[in-house]
N, C-alpha and C positions, 0 to 999 in steps of 0.2 A: 686383492681384498685385504684390508687392514687386519692385522693379527689381533686375537683376543675378542673379536666380535663375530657372532654368527650372522648368516645371511638374513635371518628373520629380524634380528636386532637392527641391522643396518637398514632394512626396508622400513621398519617402524620409525627409525630416526629420520630417514629421508622424508617420509610422509608427514611427520610432525613439522619438520623444517619447512616443507613446502607451504603448509597452512600458516605457520608463523610468519614466513617471509611475505606471503600474500597479504596478511593483515598489516604488516609494516608498509608494504607498497601502497595499499589503499588508504589507510587512515593517517599515516605520518608523511609519506612521500607524496601521496595523492597522484601517483603516476605508476600504472600497473601494466603488467604483461597480460593482454586480453586473450591469449590463446595458449595456455600452459599445458598442452597435451604432451604425451611422452616423447614425441619426436622433436619437440623444442626444448628438451631438458637434457643436459649432459652431466654425467656423474664422474667426478674427478677425485680419485683417492688422494689422501694427504699422508705423508710419511708419519709413522708412529712417533709420538713424543713432541710433535710440533706445538708451539705455543704462540700466543698473541700478547704483545705488550701494550698496555693501556696506562696512561698517566692519571693517577688518582689525586695527586696534590703537587702544586708547583708554586714556589714563593721565592721572590728576589730579595736578597739581603746585600745591598751594595753590589760588589762584583761577584758575590757568591749566589748561586742559584741552587735552591733545595728542591729536589724533585723526588717524588715517591711514585714508583711504577708498580703495576700489578701484572703478573703474568698468568694468563689463563690457558689451559690446554685447548687446542683446537679440535673440532669434531674430526672424525677420521675420513671426512670426505668434503668436497665442495660441490655445490650445485651451480651449474652455469646455464644461463638462459640463452637460447638461440632464436633467430628469426624474429626481429623486432618490427615486422611489418604491420602488426596490429597492436597498438598501445592505447590505453585509455587514461584520461585525466579526470579529476574530480575537483570542483570548487570546494573551498573550505566549508561553506554552508551546507553543501550536499553531503560531504563526508561526515559532518556533524549530524545531519539528519539520518544517515545510515547507521551511525553509531547509536543514535537514540532508538532505532528499531532493534538493534542488538540488546541494548539495555532493557527495553521493554519486554523482549522475548525472555531475557534472563529472569526478570521479575514475574513473568507469567501473568501480566496485567493486559487483558485483551483490549481494554479501552485505550491504554497508553500505546499499544501496538497499532491500533487503528489511527490514532492521532499522529504517530510517527510516520506511518505509511502515507497519510495525506500530505505530509511535508515534502515527500520525494515524488509526488505525482502532479501532473498538470490536469486541470479540469477542462474537459471538452464538452461539457453540457451541465445541466442542472444536477446537483449532487445532494442527495438526502443523507446527511451525515449520520443521523440516528438510525436509518435503515442500514447503512453501510456498517456501522458499528455492530448492529445486531447480527447481520449476516456473517461478518468476519468472526465475531465471538462464537457463533454456532459452528463455523468451520474449524476454528482453532481449538475448540474444547477438547477433542480427543488427543490432539498433539500435546497440549499443555498438561493434561491429566496423566498421560502415560509416559511422556518423555519424548523429546525430539529425536534422540539418537536411534529410536526404533523405526523411524520413517525415512522415506526417500526425500531428502531435503530439496533436491532439484524439482521433483514432482510437486512438492508443497509450494515452492516459489511459483511454479507455472500456474497452479490453481489459484493462488492469491492474485497473480497478475490478471487471470481471466475474471476473477471476482471484481477487480478494480475496473476492468473494461466494461463490465455489465452495469457498473454504477457511474459511468461517464468519467472515469479517471484513467489517465494515461501515464504510465511510468516514464520518467524523464529519460531521454536517450542515453545519457551517461550511465544511469543506473541499469538500463537494459544491457549495455555492453558489459557492465560489471557482473550482472547476473549470468550472462553467457560465459564469462571467464570463470565465474564461481562454479557453474555446472561442469565445465571442462576440468577444472581442478578437482572437483569431487570425484569424477570418474578416474582421474589419474591416481588420487590418493587411495581410492577403494581398491585399485589393483595392487598397490604396495602394502596396504594394511586394512583389510576389510573391517576390522574391529574398531577402528579409530572413530571417535565422535568429534565432528567439527565444532559442535557447540561447547564441548568440554574444553577445547583449546581456546575458543573465542571468549569463554566466560571470564578467565583471568584478565584478558584484555579489557573487557567491559568494566570490570572493577577498577583497573588502573586508569582507564579513560575517565571514569567518574571522579576519581581522586584528582586527576590533573585538571579537569575542566570545572569542577565545583569546589575547588579549594578556596577558602576565603582570602588567602594571600594573593590570589590571582585576580581578585575583583578590580575592575577599573574604577576610576572616579565616577564615571557615569552610572555604573551598576550600583555603586555605593549610594549615590544620590537617589536612584530609583528605590532602593531598599529603604532609605530614610523617608522618602515621600510615602511609600506604601505603609510604613509603620505609623506615620502621622495620620493617614487617611483612615486607618483601621478604627481609631477612636471615634471618628465622626459617623461611622456606619449606623449605630442605633438612632442618632438624631435624624439622619437622612431617611431612615426607614420609617420613623414615626411621621415625618413630614410627608412622605409619599403616601402613606396610608390615610392621612388626614385629607390630602388633596384628592385621593381616589374616592373617599367617602363623599366629599363635596362636589364631585363631578368635574374637578379641574384637571384630572388625569384620566387616561383611558388605558386599559389593559387588553392588549391584543393576544388572543390565543390562536395557535396554529395547530390544526388537527393533522396528525401524520397521515399522509396519503390523501389529503383533501382534494388535490388536483384530479386524482383518479376518480374519486367519488363524484366530484362535480361534472367530470366528463361523462360518466355513466348517467347521471341525473339529466344532463342536457340531451343525451341520446334518447333517454326514456321520454322526455317531454316532446322531442321532435316526433317520435313514433306516435305518441298520444295525439298530437296535433294532426298528423297525417291520417290517423284513424277517424278523427272527428270530421275532417274534410271529406274523406271517402264516404262516411255515413251521410253527410249532407248531400253529396252528389247522388248517392243511391236513392235517398228520399226524394230529391228533386226529380230524378229520372222516373221514379215510380209515378209521381204526380203527373208528369208530362205524358207518360205512356197511357195512363188511365184516362186523362182528359183529352188526349189527342187521337182518339179512335176515329174521329171524323175529320181530323186534320193530319194528312200524311207527313207534312213537314215537322209538326210538333212531335208526332209519334217517332219519327226517325231521330230527332234530337234527343228524346228520352232514351232510345235504344243506344245511341252513341254514348250517353252518360253511363249506361250499364257497362258497355265495352271498356270505357276509360277506367271505371272502377275495377273491373276484372283484371285488366293489364297492370294497373298499379298494385293490386294485391299480389299478383304473380311476381312482380318485381321485388316487392318487399320480402316475399318468401325466399326467392332466389338469393337476394342480398344477405338475408339472415343465415341461410344455409352456408353460403360462401364464407362468412365470417366465422361461423362455428367450425367449419372444415379447417381453416387456417389456424385457429387456436389449438 
């Protein structure tokens, strides 16, 4: 063990290094170890006083080269990864989407969190974004109000994934592997330092990522052109709005309103109308059967036809009662 440091200090340093290295792998290298359990990590002590030399400035003056180096002390240990049988890769767009999730969590904006989650999911069915935003906001409210460090982060991720599945959203396979690796890492870090907060370590990264990706110096020509076009379009918004209102008043434009959950309401209305139609038909059968029974007392064939109508109505009513009971039981 390196001198001058207690075992608790070393464990805390190793825990922090694991998280920082994982962030480096995911968001900068986009190539990460997907199974960082304790058996795949090797702790290698470094001799005290070891330093690392980095070049800060280098300039060529003819045959003379001016170099300014900086020596920084190395940590008292090295972390060595073992068993590279399970590795994950992330496209740049997906890494940026995950970074947006972290940024949104850092700002505690539930709407931005839901929009960021939608970017890292595949739609496997019709998605009601408004309903998903509402459900996710209700779920995240206790986390955002009291702080994420007081909760089981892996459990929260699992519940968010289940919420996505219920809303016909499927987390992309690369993200699923990343979440698995993150859950394993959280267990490893918790054994080293139970008091560590992963979000406290990720928050400085989010700020740095924001500075790097939203620096005006890094705007491409295309982004600058879009910004210029947006600025020019802003001045025409009042004119377009006035034109639209005038056309709407004259009947040249139509405004379509979508009621939230209207598909479910229409389905219930259709079922209600079908039942009403069935009841009307059964009432007609019973009425016709009654006429046949009363008028067919002297004609056995007509009488039997009326009785058959009664039997048909009774069987249909029993079928409706059984079907309704079965649906209620399944609900």
